N, CA, C and O atoms as a GROMACS GRO file, in nm:
protein
  528
    1MET      N    1 -10.181  10.446   0.005
    1MET     CA    2 -10.114  10.335  -0.061
    1MET      C    3  -9.982  10.312   0.012
    1MET      O    4  -9.976  10.325   0.134
    2GLY      N    5  -9.872  10.275  -0.063
    2GLY     CA    6  -9.750  10.251   0.009
    2GLY      C    7  -9.631  10.220  -0.079
    2GLY      O    8  -9.642  10.202  -0.200
    3ASP      N    9  -9.518  10.216  -0.014
    3ASP     CA   10  -9.392  10.183  -0.080
    3ASP      C   11  -9.383  10.033  -0.100
    3ASP      O   12  -9.419   9.956  -0.011
    4LEU      N   13  -9.335   9.992  -0.217
    4LEU     CA   14  -9.326   9.850  -0.250
    4LEU      C   15  -9.181   9.807  -0.267
    4LEU      O   16  -9.093   9.888  -0.295
    5VAL      N   17  -9.158   9.676  -0.250
    5VAL     CA   18  -9.027   9.616  -0.266
    5VAL      C   19  -9.040   9.501  -0.365
    5VAL      O   20  -9.132   9.420  -0.354
    6VAL      N   21  -8.948   9.494  -0.462
    6VAL     CA   22  -8.945   9.387  -0.560
    6VAL      C   23  -8.802   9.337  -0.573
    6VAL      O   24  -8.708   9.402  -0.528
    7THR      N   25  -8.787   9.220  -0.634
    7THR     CA   26  -8.654   9.160  -0.652
    7THR      C   27  -8.619   9.152  -0.800
    7THR      O   28  -8.701   9.110  -0.881
    8VAL      N   29  -8.497   9.194  -0.833
    8VAL     CA   30  -8.443   9.172  -0.967
    8VAL      C   31  -8.359   9.045  -0.958
    8VAL      O   32  -8.262   9.041  -0.883
    9PRO      N   33  -8.395   8.940  -1.034
    9PRO     CA   34  -8.318   8.814  -1.028
    9PRO      C   35  -8.172   8.834  -1.068
    9PRO      O   36  -8.142   8.918  -1.154
   10LYS      N   37  -8.084   8.758  -1.007
   10LYS     CA   38  -7.941   8.766  -1.038
   10LYS      C   39  -7.915   8.747  -1.186
   10LYS      O   40  -7.827   8.811  -1.243
   11THR      N   41  -7.991   8.658  -1.249
   11THR     CA   42  -7.966   8.624  -1.389
   11THR      C   43  -7.992   8.741  -1.485
   11THR      O   44  -7.944   8.739  -1.598
   12ILE      N   45  -8.068   8.841  -1.442
   12ILE     CA   46  -8.093   8.955  -1.531
   12ILE      C   47  -8.042   9.087  -1.474
   12ILE      O   48  -8.078   9.193  -1.524
   13TRP      N   49  -7.960   9.082  -1.370
   13TRP     CA   50  -7.912   9.204  -1.305
   13TRP      C   51  -7.846   9.298  -1.405
   13TRP      O   52  -7.878   9.417  -1.406
   14ARG      N   53  -7.756   9.249  -1.487
   14ARG     CA   54  -7.686   9.334  -1.583
   14ARG      C   55  -7.785   9.396  -1.682
   14ARG      O   56  -7.776   9.515  -1.710
   15GLU      N   57  -7.878   9.317  -1.734
   15GLU     CA   58  -7.975   9.370  -1.828
   15GLU      C   59  -8.064   9.476  -1.763
   15GLU      O   60  -8.099   9.575  -1.826
   16TRP      N   61  -8.098   9.454  -1.637
   16TRP     CA   62  -8.180   9.552  -1.566
   16TRP      C   63  -8.104   9.684  -1.553
   16TRP      O   64  -8.163   9.791  -1.570
   17LEU      N   65  -7.975   9.678  -1.522
   17LEU     CA   66  -7.894   9.800  -1.513
   17LEU      C   67  -7.886   9.873  -1.646
   17LEU      O   68  -7.886   9.996  -1.650
   18GLU      N   69  -7.880   9.798  -1.754
   18GLU     CA   70  -7.870   9.858  -1.887
   18GLU      C   71  -8.000   9.928  -1.929
   18GLU      O   72  -8.000  10.010  -2.020
   19GLU      N   73  -8.109   9.895  -1.863
   19GLU     CA   74  -8.239   9.953  -1.899
   19GLU      C   75  -8.234  10.105  -1.897
   19GLU      O   76  -8.280  10.169  -1.991
   20GLY      N   77  -8.178  10.162  -1.792
   20GLY     CA   78  -8.164  10.308  -1.786
   20GLY      C   79  -8.232  10.371  -1.667
   20GLY      O   80  -8.314  10.309  -1.599
   21ASP      N   81  -8.196  10.497  -1.644
   21ASP     CA   82  -8.250  10.578  -1.535
   21ASP      C   83  -8.230  10.515  -1.398
   21ASP      O   84  -8.313  10.530  -1.309
   22CYS      N   85  -8.118  10.445  -1.381
   22CYS     CA   86  -8.082  10.392  -1.249
   22CYS      C   87  -8.026  10.505  -1.163
   22CYS      O   88  -7.999  10.614  -1.214
   23ALA      N   89  -8.008  10.480  -1.035
   23ALA     CA   90  -7.949  10.580  -0.946
   23ALA      C   91  -7.814  10.622  -1.002
   23ALA      O   92  -7.729  10.538  -1.031
   24GLY      N   93  -7.794  10.751  -1.015
   24GLY     CA   94  -7.669  10.805  -1.067
   24GLY      C   95  -7.667  10.823  -1.218
   24GLY      O   96  -7.576  10.887  -1.271
   25ASP      N   97  -7.764  10.768  -1.289
   25ASP     CA   98  -7.771  10.784  -1.435
   25ASP      C   99  -7.836  10.917  -1.470
   25ASP      O  100  -7.917  10.969  -1.392
   26PRO      N  101  -7.803  10.972  -1.586
   26PRO     CA  102  -7.873  11.093  -1.629
   26PRO      C  103  -8.019  11.062  -1.661
   26PRO      O  104  -8.051  10.952  -1.706
   27TYR      N  105  -8.105  11.157  -1.637
   27TYR     CA  106  -8.247  11.143  -1.663
   27TYR      C  107  -8.271  11.136  -1.814
   27TYR      O  108  -8.222  11.222  -1.888
   28THR      N  109  -8.346  11.035  -1.859
   28THR     CA  110  -8.372  11.019  -2.002
   28THR      C  111  -8.511  11.064  -2.045
   28THR      O  112  -8.535  11.087  -2.163
   29GLY      N  113  -8.602  11.077  -1.950
   29GLY     CA  114  -8.740  11.109  -1.985
   29GLY      C  115  -8.824  10.986  -2.018
   29GLY      O  116  -8.944  10.996  -2.038
   30GLU      N  117  -8.759  10.869  -2.023
   30GLU     CA  118  -8.830  10.742  -2.050
   30GLU      C  119  -8.906  10.697  -1.926
   30GLU      O  120  -8.866  10.727  -1.814
   31GLU      N  121  -9.014  10.624  -1.948
   31GLU     CA  122  -9.084  10.559  -1.838
   31GLU      C  123  -9.051  10.410  -1.848
   31GLU      O  124  -9.057  10.352  -1.957
   32TRP      N  125  -9.016  10.349  -1.736
   32TRP     CA  126  -8.976  10.209  -1.731
   32TRP      C  127  -9.076  10.132  -1.647
   32TRP      O  128  -9.140  10.189  -1.559
   33GLY      N  129  -9.092  10.003  -1.675
   33GLY     CA  130  -9.189   9.923  -1.603
   33GLY      C  131  -9.128   9.799  -1.542
   33GLY      O  132  -9.041   9.735  -1.601
   34PHE      N  133  -9.175   9.765  -1.424
   34PHE     CA  134  -9.138   9.641  -1.357
   34PHE      C  135  -9.263   9.554  -1.356
   34PHE      O  136  -9.361   9.589  -1.290
   35TYR      N  137  -9.260   9.442  -1.428
   35TYR     CA  138  -9.378   9.357  -1.446
   35TYR      C  139  -9.381   9.245  -1.342
   35TYR      O  140  -9.281   9.179  -1.316
   36ILE      N  141  -9.499   9.226  -1.283
   36ILE     CA  142  -9.518   9.119  -1.186
   36ILE      C  143  -9.656   9.058  -1.204
   36ILE      O  144  -9.748   9.122  -1.256
   37GLY      N  145  -9.671   8.934  -1.161
   37GLY     CA  146  -9.801   8.869  -1.161
   37GLY      C  147  -9.868   8.888  -1.027
   37GLY      O  148  -9.820   8.964  -0.942
   38GLY      N  149  -9.979   8.821  -1.009
   38GLY     CA  150 -10.050   8.827  -0.881
   38GLY      C  151 -10.146   8.943  -0.873
   38GLY      O  152 -10.189   8.998  -0.974
   39GLY      N  153 -10.178   8.979  -0.750
   39GLY     CA  154 -10.274   9.086  -0.727
   39GLY      C  155 -10.218   9.224  -0.757
   39GLY      O  156 -10.098   9.242  -0.771
   40ARG      N  157 -10.308   9.321  -0.765
   40ARG     CA  158 -10.267   9.458  -0.796
   40ARG      C  159 -10.175   9.511  -0.686
   40ARG      O  160 -10.210   9.507  -0.568
   41PRO      N  161 -10.058   9.561  -0.726
   41PRO     CA  162  -9.969   9.622  -0.627
   41PRO      C  163 -10.034   9.745  -0.564
   41PRO      O  164 -10.093   9.827  -0.634
   42ARG      N  165 -10.023   9.757  -0.434
   42ARG     CA  166 -10.083   9.868  -0.362
   42ARG      C  167  -9.988   9.987  -0.359
   42ARG      O  168  -9.928  10.018  -0.255
   43ALA      N  169  -9.974  10.052  -0.472
   43ALA     CA  170  -9.888  10.171  -0.481
   43ALA      C  171  -9.953  10.269  -0.575
   43ALA      O  172 -10.038  10.233  -0.657
   44SER      N  173  -9.913  10.394  -0.562
   44SER     CA  174  -9.963  10.499  -0.652
   44SER      C  175  -9.852  10.601  -0.675
   44SER      O  176  -9.744  10.593  -0.615
   45ARG      N  177  -9.879  10.694  -0.762
   45ARG     CA  178  -9.781  10.796  -0.798
   45ARG      C  179  -9.718  10.859  -0.674
   45ARG      O  180  -9.787  10.899  -0.580
   46GLY      N  181  -9.584  10.865  -0.675
   46GLY     CA  182  -9.511  10.925  -0.564
   46GLY      C  183  -9.463  10.826  -0.459
   46GLY      O  184  -9.372  10.857  -0.382
   47ASP      N  185  -9.522  10.706  -0.454
   47ASP     CA  186  -9.471  10.604  -0.364
   47ASP      C  187  -9.335  10.557  -0.416
   47ASP      O  188  -9.295  10.594  -0.526
   48ARG      N  189  -9.266  10.478  -0.340
   48ARG     CA  190  -9.133  10.429  -0.378
   48ARG      C  191  -9.138  10.283  -0.420
   48ARG      O  192  -9.207  10.202  -0.358
   49LEU      N  193  -9.065  10.251  -0.527
   49LEU     CA  194  -9.046  10.113  -0.569
   49LEU      C  195  -8.902  10.077  -0.536
   49LEU      O  196  -8.809  10.123  -0.603
   50TYR      N  197  -8.883   9.994  -0.432
   50TYR     CA  198  -8.751   9.952  -0.388
   50TYR      C  199  -8.707   9.827  -0.464
   50TYR      O  200  -8.789   9.742  -0.498
   51ILE      N  201  -8.578   9.819  -0.489
   51ILE     CA  202  -8.519   9.706  -0.562
   51ILE      C  203  -8.427   9.628  -0.470
   51ILE      O  204  -8.341   9.684  -0.402
   52VAL      N  205  -8.447   9.496  -0.469
   52VAL     CA  206  -8.359   9.403  -0.399
   52VAL      C  207  -8.288   9.320  -0.505
   52VAL      O  208  -8.350   9.275  -0.601
   53ALA      N  209  -8.159   9.299  -0.488
   53ALA     CA  210  -8.082   9.211  -0.578
   53ALA      C  211  -7.959   9.164  -0.503
   53ALA      O  212  -7.903   9.236  -0.421
   54TRP      N  213  -7.917   9.042  -0.532
   54TRP     CA  214  -7.797   8.984  -0.472
   54TRP      C  215  -7.802   8.991  -0.319
   54TRP      O  216  -7.700   9.012  -0.254
   55GLY      N  217  -7.922   8.974  -0.263
   55GLY     CA  218  -7.936   8.967  -0.118
   55GLY      C  219  -7.931   9.100  -0.045
   55GLY      O  220  -7.920   9.103   0.078
   56MET      N  221  -7.940   9.211  -0.120
   56MET     CA  222  -7.931   9.343  -0.058
   56MET      C  223  -8.034   9.439  -0.117
   56MET      O  224  -8.069   9.429  -0.235
   57LEU      N  225  -8.081   9.530  -0.034
   57LEU     CA  226  -8.159   9.641  -0.084
   57LEU      C  227  -8.064   9.732  -0.161
   57LEU      O  228  -7.957   9.766  -0.110
   58ARG      N  229  -8.102   9.773  -0.283
   58ARG     CA  230  -8.014   9.852  -0.371
   58ARG      C  231  -8.058   9.996  -0.386
   58ARG      O  232  -7.977  10.081  -0.424
   59GLY      N  233  -8.185  10.025  -0.360
   59GLY     CA  234  -8.234  10.162  -0.375
   59GLY      C  235  -8.379  10.163  -0.418
   59GLY      O  236  -8.449  10.062  -0.413
   60TYR      N  237  -8.424  10.281  -0.461
   60TYR     CA  238  -8.564  10.296  -0.502
   60TYR      C  239  -8.577  10.401  -0.610
   60TYR      O  240  -8.486  10.482  -0.634
   61ALA      N  241  -8.692  10.398  -0.676
   61ALA     CA  242  -8.732  10.502  -0.771
   61ALA      C  243  -8.875  10.540  -0.742
   61ALA      O  244  -8.953  10.455  -0.697
   62PRO      N  245  -8.912  10.664  -0.766
   62PRO     CA  246  -9.052  10.703  -0.746
   62PRO      C  247  -9.144  10.634  -0.846
   62PRO      O  248  -9.113  10.624  -0.965
   63VAL      N  249  -9.258  10.589  -0.797
   63VAL     CA  250  -9.359  10.526  -0.882
   63VAL      C  251  -9.433  10.636  -0.958
   63VAL      O  252  -9.470  10.739  -0.900
   64THR      N  253  -9.454  10.615  -1.088
   64THR     CA  254  -9.532  10.710  -1.168
   64THR      C  255  -9.676  10.662  -1.185
   64THR      O  256  -9.768  10.743  -1.191
   65ARG      N  257  -9.695  10.531  -1.194
   65ARG     CA  258  -9.830  10.474  -1.206
   65ARG      C  259  -9.822  10.322  -1.196
   65ARG      O  260  -9.713  10.264  -1.206
   66VAL      N  261  -9.936  10.258  -1.177
   66VAL     CA  262  -9.948  10.113  -1.178
   66VAL      C  263 -10.058  10.079  -1.278
   66VAL      O  264 -10.170  10.129  -1.268
   67VAL      N  265 -10.025   9.994  -1.376
   67VAL     CA  266 -10.122   9.962  -1.481
   67VAL      C  267 -10.129   9.811  -1.504
   67VAL      O  268 -10.032   9.739  -1.483
   68ARG      N  269 -10.246   9.766  -1.547
   68ARG     CA  270 -10.268   9.626  -1.584
   68ARG      C  271 -10.232   9.610  -1.731
   68ARG      O  272 -10.275   9.690  -1.814
   69THR      N  273 -10.153   9.509  -1.764
   69THR     CA  274 -10.113   9.482  -1.902
   69THR      C  275 -10.137   9.334  -1.932
   69THR      O  276 -10.166   9.257  -1.840
   70PRO      N  277 -10.125   9.293  -2.057
   70PRO     CA  278 -10.136   9.150  -2.088
   70PRO      C  279 -10.029   9.065  -2.017
   70PRO      O  280 -10.049   8.946  -1.998
   71ARG      N  281  -9.917   9.126  -1.979
   71ARG     CA  282  -9.809   9.055  -1.909
   71ARG      C  283  -9.829   9.050  -1.759
   71ARG      O  284  -9.752   8.984  -1.689
   72GLY      N  285  -9.929   9.116  -1.708
   72GLY     CA  286  -9.952   9.124  -1.564
   72GLY      C  287  -9.955   9.270  -1.522
   72GLY      O  288  -9.982   9.358  -1.604
   73TRP      N  289  -9.928   9.295  -1.397
   73TRP     CA  290  -9.924   9.432  -1.346
   73TRP      C  291  -9.789   9.494  -1.378
   73TRP      O  292  -9.686   9.427  -1.374
   74CYS      N  293  -9.790   9.622  -1.408
   74CYS     CA  294  -9.668   9.696  -1.437
   74CYS      C  295  -9.658   9.812  -1.340
   74CYS      O  296  -9.745   9.899  -1.336
   75ILE      N  297  -9.550   9.814  -1.262
   75ILE     CA  298  -9.522   9.926  -1.173
   75ILE      C  299  -9.426  10.016  -1.251
   75ILE      O  300  -9.313   9.975  -1.281
   76CYS      N  301  -9.470  10.136  -1.283
   76CYS     CA  302  -9.391  10.225  -1.369
   76CYS      C  303  -9.309  10.324  -1.287
   76CYS      O  304  -9.348  10.365  -1.178
   77ARG      N  305  -9.195  10.360  -1.345
   77ARG     CA  306  -9.104  10.455  -1.281
   77ARG      C  307  -9.032  10.533  -1.390
   77ARG      O  308  -9.030  10.494  -1.506
   78GLU      N  309  -8.971  10.644  -1.348
   78GLU     CA  310  -8.884  10.719  -1.437
   78GLU      C  311  -8.789  10.802  -1.352
   78GLU      O  312  -8.829  10.856  -1.249
   79GLY      N  313  -8.664  10.812  -1.394
   79GLY     CA  314  -8.565  10.898  -1.330
   79GLY      C  315  -8.572  10.911  -1.180
   79GLY      O  316  -8.654  10.849  -1.113
   80GLU      N  317  -8.483  10.994  -1.127
   80GLU     CA  318  -8.477  11.030  -0.985
   80GLU      C  319  -8.458  10.912  -0.891
   80GLU      O  320  -8.498  10.919  -0.775
   81ALA      N  321  -8.397  10.803  -0.938
   81ALA     CA  322  -8.371  10.688  -0.851
   81ALA      C  323  -8.266  10.725  -0.747
   81ALA      O  324  -8.179  10.809  -0.770
   82VAL      N  325  -8.275  10.660  -0.632
   82VAL     CA  326  -8.185  10.686  -0.519
   82VAL      C  327  -8.122  10.554  -0.476
   82VAL      O  328  -8.193  10.455  -0.455
   83ALA      N  329  -7.990  10.551  -0.463
   83ALA     CA  330  -7.920  10.432  -0.415
   83ALA      C  331  -7.917  10.436  -0.262
   83ALA      O  332  -7.864  10.530  -0.203
   84CYS      N  333  -7.973  10.334  -0.201
   84CYS     CA  334  -7.972  10.324  -0.055
   84CYS      C  335  -7.982  10.177  -0.017
   84CYS      O  336  -8.020  10.093  -0.098
   85THR      N  337  -7.950  10.148   0.107
   85THR     CA  338  -7.961  10.012   0.158
   85THR      C  339  -8.000  10.016   0.305
   85THR      O  340  -8.012  10.124   0.364
   86ILE      N  341  -8.019   9.900   0.362
   86ILE     CA  342  -8.045   9.888   0.505
   86ILE      C  343  -7.939   9.792   0.561
   86ILE      O  344  -7.872   9.724   0.484
   87GLY      N  345  -7.924   9.788   0.690
   87GLY     CA  346  -7.817   9.713   0.753
   87GLY      C  347  -7.836   9.562   0.763
   87GLY      O  348  -7.760   9.496   0.834
   88THR      N  349  -7.934   9.507   0.695
   88THR     CA  350  -7.957   9.363   0.699
   88THR      C  351  -7.968   9.308   0.557
   88THR      O  352  -8.004   9.381   0.464
   89SER      N  353  -7.938   9.180   0.542
   89SER     CA  354  -7.955   9.118   0.412
   89SER      C  355  -8.104   9.098   0.384
   89SER      O  356  -8.186   9.092   0.476
   90VAL      N  357  -8.137   9.088   0.257
   90VAL     CA  358  -8.277   9.071   0.217
   90VAL      C  359  -8.284   8.955   0.119
   90VAL      O  360  -8.227   8.961   0.010
   91GLN      N  361  -8.353   8.852   0.158
   91GLN     CA  362  -8.374   8.735   0.071
   91GLN      C  363  -8.462   8.774  -0.047
   91GLN      O  364  -8.564   8.842  -0.030
   92GLY      N  365  -8.424   8.732  -0.166
   92GLY     CA  366  -8.507   8.758  -0.284
   92GLY      C  367  -8.641   8.687  -0.275
   92GLY      O  368  -8.655   8.589  -0.202
   93PHE      N  369  -8.739   8.736  -0.349
   93PHE     CA  370  -8.874   8.679  -0.346
   93PHE      C  371  -8.944   8.713  -0.477
   93PHE      O  372  -8.900   8.802  -0.551
   94ARG      N  373  -9.053   8.643  -0.504
   94ARG     CA  374  -9.136   8.672  -0.622
   94ARG      C  375  -9.246   8.769  -0.583
   94ARG      O  376  -9.287   8.776  -0.467
   95GLY      N  377  -9.292   8.843  -0.682
   95GLY     CA  378  -9.401   8.936  -0.658
   95GLY      C  379  -9.353   9.063  -0.591
   95GLY      O  380  -9.242   9.110  -0.618
   96TRP      N  381  -9.435   9.119  -0.505
   96TRP     CA  382  -9.402   9.241  -0.436
   96TRP      C  383  -9.437   9.230  -0.288
   96TRP      O  384  -9.520   9.148  -0.248
   97ARG      N  385  -9.374   9.313  -0.210
   97ARG     CA  386  -9.405   9.325  -0.067
   97ARG      C  387  -9.409   9.472  -0.032
   97ARG      O  388  -9.355   9.556  -0.105
   98GLU      N  389  -9.473   9.503   0.077
   98GLU     CA  390  -9.470   9.640   0.126
   98GLU      C  391  -9.341   9.660   0.204
   98GLU      O  392  -9.290   9.567   0.266
   99ARG      N  393  -9.288   9.784   0.201
   99ARG     CA  394  -9.166   9.817   0.277
   99ARG      C  395  -9.191   9.786   0.424
   99ARG      O  396  -9.292   9.827   0.481
  100TRP      N  397  -9.095   9.713   0.487
  100TRP     CA  398  -9.113   9.671   0.626
  100TRP      C  399  -9.016   9.739   0.722
  100TRP      O  400  -9.025   9.714   0.842
  101TRP      N  401  -8.926   9.821   0.676
  101TRP     CA  402  -8.829   9.889   0.762
  101TRP      C  403  -8.867  10.037   0.772
  101TRP      O  404  -8.934  10.091   0.684
  102PRO      N  405  -8.822  10.103   0.880
  102PRO     CA  406  -8.846  10.247   0.890
  102PRO      C  407  -8.755  10.324   0.794
  102PRO      O  408  -8.643  10.280   0.767
  103LEU      N  409  -8.801  10.436   0.743
  103LEU     CA  410  -8.721  10.514   0.649
  103LEU      C  411  -8.587  10.556   0.708
  103LEU      O  412  -8.489  10.569   0.635
  104ASN      N  413  -8.581  10.578   0.838
  104ASN     CA  414  -8.454  10.621   0.899
  104ASN      C  415  -8.350  10.508   0.906
  104ASN      O  416  -8.237  10.532   0.948
  105ALA      N  417  -8.388  10.387   0.866
  105ALA     CA  418  -8.290  10.276   0.860
  105ALA      C  419  -8.212  10.279   0.729
  105ALA      O  420  -8.112  10.207   0.716
  106GLU      N  421  -8.254  10.359   0.633
  106GLU     CA  422  -8.188  10.365   0.503
  106GLU      C  423  -8.061  10.449   0.509
  106GLU      O  424  -8.058  10.556   0.570
  107THR      N  425  -7.957  10.397   0.444
  107THR     CA  426  -7.830  10.470   0.434
  107THR      C  427  -7.788  10.476   0.287
  107THR      O  428  -7.824  10.388   0.209
  108PRO      N  429  -7.712  10.578   0.248
  108PRO     CA  430  -7.663  10.586   0.111
  108PRO      C  431  -7.583  10.461   0.074
  108PRO      O  432  -7.519  10.400   0.159
  109PHE      N  433  -7.586  10.426  -0.053
  109PHE     CA  434  -7.520  10.303  -0.100
  109PHE      C  435  -7.444  10.333  -0.229
  109PHE      O  436  -7.491  10.297  -0.338
  110PRO      N  437  -7.327  10.398  -0.219
  110PRO     CA  438  -7.254  10.436  -0.340
  110PRO      C  439  -7.210  10.318  -0.427
  110PRO      O  440  -7.197  10.336  -0.549
  111GLY      N  441  -7.187  10.201  -0.373
  111GLY     CA  442  -7.143  10.085  -0.452
  111GLY      C  443  -7.256   9.993  -0.491
  111GLY      O  444  -7.233   9.874  -0.514
  112TRP      N  445  -7.376  10.044  -0.499
  112TRP     CA  446  -7.496   9.963  -0.515
  112TRP      C  447  -7.496   9.872  -0.636
  112TRP      O  448  -7.559   9.766  -0.632
  113ARG      N  449  -7.428   9.907  -0.743
  113ARG     CA  450  -7.431   9.825  -0.865
  113ARG      C  451  -7.353   9.694  -0.850
  113ARG      O  452  -7.392   9.593  -0.908
  114THR      N  453  -7.243   9.695  -0.775
  114THR     CA  454  -7.157   9.577  -0.770
  114THR      C  455  -7.135   9.516  -0.633
  114THR      O  456  -7.101   9.398  -0.625
  115VAL      N  457  -7.152   9.591  -0.523
  115VAL     CA  458  -7.128   9.534  -0.390
  115VAL      C  459  -7.213   9.409  -0.372
  115VAL      O  460  -7.334   9.410  -0.398
  116GLY      N  461  -7.149   9.300  -0.328
  116GLY     CA  462  -7.220   9.175  -0.306
  116GLY      C  463  -7.238   9.091  -0.432
  116GLY      O  464  -7.302   8.985  -0.426
  117THR      N  465  -7.184   9.136  -0.544
  117THR     CA  466  -7.192   9.060  -0.669
  117THR      C  467  -7.054   9.001  -0.701
  117THR      O  468  -6.955   9.042  -0.641
  118PRO      N  469  -7.047   8.908  -0.795
  118PRO     CA  470  -6.916   8.854  -0.833
  118PRO      C  471  -6.824   8.957  -0.897
  118PRO      O  472  -6.703   8.932  -0.910
  119TRP      N  473  -6.877   9.072  -0.939
  119TRP     CA  474  -6.796   9.172  -1.009
  119TRP      C  475  -6.746   9.281  -0.916
  119TRP      O  476  -6.683   9.376  -0.963
  120HIS      N  477  -6.770   9.271  -0.788
  120HIS     CA  478  -6.737   9.380  -0.696
  120HIS      C  479  -6.588   9.416  -0.699
  120HIS      O  480  -6.555   9.535  -0.701
  121LYS      N  481  -6.501   9.320  -0.698
  121LYS     CA  482  -6.357   9.351  -0.694
  121LYS      C  483  -6.308   9.419  -0.821
  121LYS      O  484  -6.215   9.500  -0.816
  122GLN      N  485  -6.371   9.388  -0.935
  122GLN     CA  486  -6.333   9.454  -1.060
  122GLN      C  487  -6.390   9.595  -1.067
  122GLN      O  488  -6.334   9.680  -1.136
  123GLY      N  489  -6.502   9.620  -0.996
  123GLY     CA  490  -6.565   9.751  -0.999
  123GLY      C  491  -6.637   9.781  -1.129
  123GLY      O  492  -6.678   9.894  -1.153
  124VAL      N  493  -6.654   9.679  -1.212
  124VAL     CA  494  -6.724   9.699  -1.339
  124VAL      C  495  -6.797   9.570  -1.374
  124VAL      O  496  -6.749   9.461  -1.345
  125LEU      N  497  -6.911   9.584  -1.436
  125LEU     CA  498  -6.985   9.467  -1.482
  125LEU      C  499  -6.942   9.436  -1.625
  125LEU      O  500  -6.942   9.526  -1.709
  126PRO      N  501  -6.906   9.312  -1.656
  126PRO     CA  502  -6.866   9.277  -1.792
  126PRO      C  503  -6.975   9.314  -1.893
  126PRO      O  504  -7.093   9.286  -1.872
  127GLY      N  505  -6.933   9.375  -2.002
  127GLY     CA  506  -7.027   9.413  -2.106
  127GLY      C  507  -7.081   9.555  -2.090
  127GLY      O  508  -7.136   9.610  -2.186
  128LEU      N  509  -7.065   9.614  -1.973
  128LEU     CA  510  -7.105   9.753  -1.955
  128LEU      C  511  -6.981   9.840  -1.963
  128LEU      O  512  -6.877   9.804  -1.907
  129GLU      N  513  -6.990   9.950  -2.030
  129GLU     CA  514  -6.874  10.034  -2.051
  129GLU      C  515  -6.847  10.129  -1.935
  129GLU      O  516  -6.741  10.191  -1.927
  130VAL      N  517  -6.943  10.141  -1.845
  130VAL     CA  518  -6.929  10.236  -1.735
  130VAL      C  519  -6.869  10.165  -1.614
  130VAL      O  520  -6.919  10.061  -1.572
  131ALA      N  521  -6.763  10.220  -1.559
  131ALA     CA  522  -6.705  10.166  -1.436
  131ALA      C  523  -6.778  10.224  -1.316
  131ALA      O  524  -6.822  10.339  -1.318
  132PHE      N  525  -6.793  10.144  -1.211
  132PHE     CA  526  -6.867  10.189  -1.093
  132PHE      C  527  -6.775  10.206  -0.977
  132PHE      O  528  -6.818  10.243  -0.868
   0.00000   0.00000   0.00000
């Protein structure tokens, strides 16, 4: 199978962060799902689900399973997310894509929550109590 890349729309970025088990968050034991339409995502347990938002790769979480639901396909994940990026911008897109860069192109991304967003200079997202 393989590593997948998906986009979190700008309009729900804050809500997505509030979901939980993001890179740097404590492990909750919850399983989270990323819902998409279209064909079955070609991923399986242990593959990586990469997140793109605000024109940048933000990191990944290990895939736990892929299931069909009434809402479409659900790529599931839990804990152990890693903040990383690559040296190029990434245009947002619908659906999923397979990872197209080599793993050695990834670098740590400590400012992943706010870099490239309107909240970067404040270092905090409005409505979230945690400063980044």
